[in-house]
C-alpha positions in Angstrom: 3.9 127.8 -22.3 7.6 127.4 -22.5 9.7 126.3 -19.5 13.4 127.1 -19.5 16.1 125.2 -17.6 17.1 128.2 -15.5 13.7 129.0 -13.9 13.4 129.4 -10.2 10.3 129.0 -8.0 9.4 132.7 -8.4 9.5 132.4 -12.2 7.3 129.4 -12.0 4.7 131.2 -9.9 4.6 134.0 -12.5 3.5 131.4 -15.2 0.3 130.4 -13.5 -1.9 132.8 -15.4 -0.8 131.0 -18.6 -2.3 127.8 -17.4 -5.7 129.2 -18.4 -4.7 130.5 -21.8 -2.0 128.2 -23.3 -3.0 124.8 -24.5 0.6 123.8 -25.2 3.4 123.1 -22.8 7.1 122.6 -23.5 9.4 121.2 -20.8 13.2 120.7 -20.7 14.5 117.2 -19.6 16.4 118.8 -16.7 16.5 122.0 -14.7 19.5 124.0 -13.6 17.9 124.6 -10.2 18.1 128.4 -10.1 15.8 128.5 -7.1 16.7 127.9 -3.5 14.4 125.0 -2.8 11.7 122.9 -4.4 12.1 123.9 -8.0 11.2 120.3 -9.2 8.1 120.1 -7.1 7.0 123.6 -7.9 7.3 122.9 -11.6 5.4 119.6 -11.2 2.5 121.4 -9.5 2.4 124.0 -12.3 2.2 121.2 -14.9 -0.6 119.5 -12.8 -2.5 122.9 -12.7 -2.1 123.4 -16.4 -3.3 119.9 -17.3 -6.3 120.1 -15.0 -7.2 123.6 -16.3 -7.0 122.9 -20.1 -9.6 120.7 -21.7 -7.1 120.0 -24.5 -3.7 120.0 -23.0 -0.8 119.3 -25.5 2.7 118.4 -24.4 5.0 119.7 -27.1 8.3 117.9 -27.1 11.7 119.4 -27.7 12.4 116.6 -30.2 11.8 115.6 -33.8 9.5 112.7 -34.5 12.2 110.1 -34.9 13.7 110.8 -31.4 10.4 111.5 -29.7 10.1 108.3 -27.7 13.7 108.5 -26.5 13.0 112.1 -25.4 9.9 110.8 -23.6 11.9 108.3 -21.6 14.3 111.1 -20.4 11.5 113.5 -19.6 9.7 111.0 -17.5 12.6 110.9 -15.0 11.6 114.3 -13.8 8.5 114.9 -11.6 7.2 117.6 -13.9 7.9 115.5 -17.1 6.1 112.5 -15.6 3.1 114.6 -14.6 2.9 116.1 -18.1 3.1 112.7 -19.8 0.5 111.2 -17.5 -2.0 114.2 -17.4 -1.8 115.9 -20.8 -4.4 114.9 -23.3 -2.1 115.0 -26.4 1.6 114.6 -27.1 3.3 115.9 -30.2 6.8 116.3 -31.6 8.7 119.5 -32.3 7.3 119.5 -35.8 3.7 119.0 -34.4 3.5 115.3 -35.4 1.2 113.4 -33.0 2.9 110.9 -30.7 0.5 108.2 -29.5 -0.1 108.2 -25.8 0.0 104.4 -25.7 3.4 104.4 -27.3 4.7 107.2 -25.1 3.5 105.5 -21.9 4.8 102.2 -23.1 8.2 103.8 -23.5 8.3 104.7 -19.7 7.1 101.2 -18.6 10.6 100.2 -17.4 10.7 103.3 -15.2 7.2 102.5 -13.8 8.3 99.0 -13.1 11.3 100.2 -11.2 9.1 102.4 -9.1 6.7 99.5 -8.5 9.5 97.2 -7.4 11.3 99.8 -5.3 14.4 99.6 -7.6 15.5 103.0 -6.3 18.6 103.6 -8.4 16.7 103.0 -11.6 14.1 105.6 -10.8 16.7 108.3 -10.5 17.4 111.1 -12.9 21.0 111.9 -14.0 24.1 109.8 -14.1 26.9 108.9 -11.7 27.6 106.5 -8.9 25.4 108.5 -6.4 22.1 109.7 -7.8 21.2 113.2 -6.8 17.5 112.7 -7.2 15.1 109.7 -6.9 11.5 109.8 -7.9 8.7 107.4 -6.7 5.2 108.0 -8.0 1.8 106.2 -8.3 -0.2 106.8 -11.4 -4.0 106.5 -11.3 -5.3 103.5 -13.1 -1.9 102.2 -14.0 -1.6 98.4 -14.0 1.1 98.9 -11.3 -0.5 101.9 -9.5 0.1 100.8 -5.9 3.9 100.7 -5.8 5.6 98.5 -3.2 7.6 101.2 -1.5 4.3 102.9 -0.5 1.7 100.1 -0.2 1.1 96.6 1.1 -1.8 94.3 0.1 -4.4 92.6 2.2 -7.9 92.7 0.7 -7.0 96.1 -0.8 -3.9 98.2 -1.1 -3.0 100.0 2.2 -0.3 102.6 2.8 2.6 101.3 4.8 3.0 102.3 8.5 6.0 104.5 9.5 8.6 101.8 10.2 8.6 100.7 6.5 9.0 104.3 5.4 11.8 104.8 7.9 13.6 101.9 6.2 12.8 103.4 2.7 14.4 106.7 3.8 17.5 104.9 5.0 17.8 103.0 1.8 17.5 106.3 -0.2 20.2 107.9 1.9 22.4 104.8 1.4 22.3 105.4 -2.3 22.6 109.2 -2.3 25.0 110.1 0.5 28.5 109.2 1.7 28.8 107.4 4.9 29.7 110.6 6.7 26.6 112.4 5.4 24.4 109.4 6.2 25.8 109.2 9.8 25.1 112.9 10.2 21.5 112.5 9.0 21.0 109.5 11.3 22.2 111.6 14.3 19.7 114.3 13.3 16.9 111.8 13.4 16.4 110.6 9.8 14.2 107.7 10.8 11.6 110.2 12.1 10.8 110.9 8.5 9.0 107.6 8.5 6.2 109.2 10.4 6.2 112.2 8.0 6.0 110.0 4.9 3.2 107.8 6.4 1.0 110.8 7.2 1.7 112.8 4.0 1.4 109.9 1.6 -1.8 108.7 3.3 -3.2 112.2 2.7 -1.9 112.1 -0.9 -3.4 108.6 -1.4 -6.9 110.1 -0.6 -6.5 113.5 -2.1 -5.0 112.5 -5.5 -7.1 109.4 -6.1 -10.7 110.5 -5.4 -12.4 113.8 -6.3 -14.7 115.7 -4.0 -17.7 113.7 -5.1 -16.0 110.4 -4.3 -15.1 109.4 -7.9 -11.6 108.3 -8.8 -9.8 110.8 -11.0 -9.3 109.5 -14.5 -5.8 111.1 -14.6 -3.7 111.7 -11.6 -0.5 110.9 -9.7 0.9 111.1 -6.2 4.3 110.4 -4.8 7.6 112.0 -3.9 10.9 113.3 -5.2 14.0 113.1 -3.0 17.0 115.2 -3.9 20.5 115.7 -2.4 21.1 119.5 -2.7 23.6 122.1 -1.9 23.2 125.9 -1.3 26.1 128.3 -1.4 26.3 131.3 0.9 26.4 133.7 -2.1 23.0 132.2 -3.3 21.5 132.9 0.1 22.4 136.6 0.0 20.8 136.8 -3.4 17.5 135.5 -2.2 17.5 136.8 1.4 15.0 139.5 0.6 12.5 137.1 -0.9 12.9 134.1 1.4 14.3 135.5 4.7 13.0 132.6 6.8 14.8 130.0 4.6 17.9 132.2 4.5 18.1 132.3 8.3 17.6 128.5 8.4 20.5 127.9 6.1 22.8 130.3 7.9 22.0 128.7 11.2 22.9 125.3 10.0 25.9 126.2 7.9 29.1 124.8 9.4 31.8 127.4 10.4 34.4 128.1 7.7 32.3 126.2 5.1 30.5 128.4 2.5 27.8 125.9 1.5 25.1 123.8 3.1 24.3 120.3 2.0 20.7 119.2 2.6 18.2 116.5 1.9 15.1 117.8 0.1 12.0 115.7 0.0 8.8 116.8 -1.8 5.5 115.0 -1.5 3.3 115.8 -4.5 -0.3 115.0 -5.4 -2.7 116.1 -8.1 -5.8 116.4 -5.9 -8.0 119.4 -5.0 -5.8 120.8 -2.3 -6.1 120.8 1.5 -8.7 123.6 2.0 -11.1 122.4 -0.6 -10.9 118.8 0.7 -11.4 119.8 4.3 -14.3 122.3 3.7 -16.1 119.8 1.4 -16.1 117.2 4.1 -17.0 119.8 6.8 -19.9 121.2 4.8 -21.0 117.9 3.4 -20.9 119.1 -0.2 -18.1 119.6 -2.8 -16.4 123.0 -2.8 -15.8 123.3 -6.6 -13.7 126.5 -6.4 -11.9 128.7 -4.0 -12.9 132.0 -5.7 -15.8 132.8 -3.4 -13.7 131.9 -0.3 -11.7 134.6 1.4 -8.0 134.0 1.8 -8.4 134.2 5.6 -11.0 131.3 5.5 -8.8 129.3 3.2 -5.9 129.7 5.5 -7.9 128.7 8.5 -9.3 125.6 6.8 -5.7 124.6 5.8 -4.4 125.1 9.4 -7.4 123.1 10.7 -6.0 120.1 8.8 -3.0 120.1 11.2 -4.8 120.2 14.5 -4.6 117.3 16.9 -7.5 114.8 16.6 -8.6 116.1 13.2 -8.7 113.9 10.2 -10.4 113.5 6.8 -9.7 109.8 6.8 -12.3 107.5 8.5 -9.7 104.8 8.9 -7.5 107.0 11.1 -9.4 106.5 14.3 -6.9 108.4 16.4 -7.3 111.5 14.2 -3.7 112.4 14.6 -3.1 112.8 10.9 -0.9 115.7 9.9 -0.4 116.6 13.6 2.0 113.7 13.8 3.9 115.0 10.8 4.4 118.3 12.5 5.9 116.6 15.5 8.4 114.8 13.3 9.3 118.0 11.5 10.1 119.5 14.9 12.3 116.5 15.9 14.2 116.9 12.6 14.6 120.7 12.9 13.3 120.8 9.4 12.3 123.7 7.2 8.9 122.9 5.5 7.1 124.6 2.7 3.5 123.9 1.7 1.9 125.1 -1.5 -1.8 124.4 -1.8 -4.7 126.5 -3.3 -3.8 130.2 -3.1 -1.4 129.7 -0.2 2.3 129.2 0.1 3.2 128.6 3.8 6.6 127.9 5.4 7.9 127.2 8.9 11.3 126.5 10.5 11.1 123.9 13.2 13.5 124.4 16.1 13.4 121.0 17.9 11.6 122.3 20.9 10.7 119.9 23.7 7.1 118.8 23.9 4.3 119.1 21.3 4.5 121.9 18.8 1.8 123.5 16.7 1.8 124.4 13.0 2.3 128.2 12.9 3.6 128.9 9.4 4.5 132.2 7.7 2.7 133.2 4.5 4.5 134.1 1.3 2.8 135.7 -1.7 5.6 137.4 -3.6 4.7 140.8 -4.8 1.0 140.1 -4.8 -1.7 137.4 -4.6 -0.8 133.9 -5.6 -2.8 132.1 -8.3 -4.7 129.0 -7.5 -2.6 125.9 -7.7 -4.0 122.4 -8.1 -2.8 119.6 -5.9 -0.7 119.9 -2.8 3.1 120.0 -2.4 5.0 119.6 0.8 8.8 120.3 0.5 10.9 119.4 3.5 14.5 120.5 3.9 16.9 118.7 6.3 20.5 119.8 6.7 23.3 117.3 6.3 26.0 118.3 8.8 
């Protein structure tokens, strides 16, 4: 399965059937971001699905043997590349020479250390004074799995509460945005993202770490990618027929006499079983190993149930507010949110209405049914104006 630099989210969806037939995967070290939103996260989820589907999954590098480790260090700075390096069973050079996993993962140790310490600038991909993308991920069974930006330690690692995540978001914005852009984001309510990150990363902590029988996954990752993005008005017209909801969102927030919208894109990614399988397994008291015998309507209802008030899969969350709190923060931020889990792709534009709001997303399935994706990806878009 070959990934090209110019793929968009629709091209990525078309590749899902190959996850079951192709043992080899080739990834570029960067994407040209041909899609409107969430290309990096969508590609990472495809890679996760491929690695969990194939018993012998081989990452085939675009590099000769001599330059393989340098190539690995570049690849790891993308969410998809890191997922492939962590979750594939074999790595080989362009000439099919095997690259030892220990050597490859040792090569990315400085990156993992930067994530652990919260050295944000050194987790970024690309060059320049202001990084356009910053990645923070936890890797199952890594010596430094519980990274400081996400966890604090008492007797065991615990996900931070929302004030710490609000500070993290402000620090990220300080690196990625000009003062004018940062002030605009603060006026829009940027600190409210702290609640979002607490809830979504707490879910990812459980979903990506432990399988449906309560055993920790041997391979897995969870975390987020944050990107400063821009969409031109001409691009919106090209995609309006496939993503009308997002097109309306962009047009609404586009400043008069300016032909582009700058926005902050945050994706929370985990390699777990997905929302519906997790929820139904807990509800039924036994693991739901596949979605195949479940109707799409039942899967949708199970997914929506996860967002209801006083509903939780985490016994430590006594209030049971869970993802309901995240929805309220989405509303405050007037964000556009996309969720890809199982056989569903759901999106909603939040309008900033007074009072509590419910999660009532619209479904997208392209020209037909979506293939089953492993893991869960939330992509959040917040305008910078």
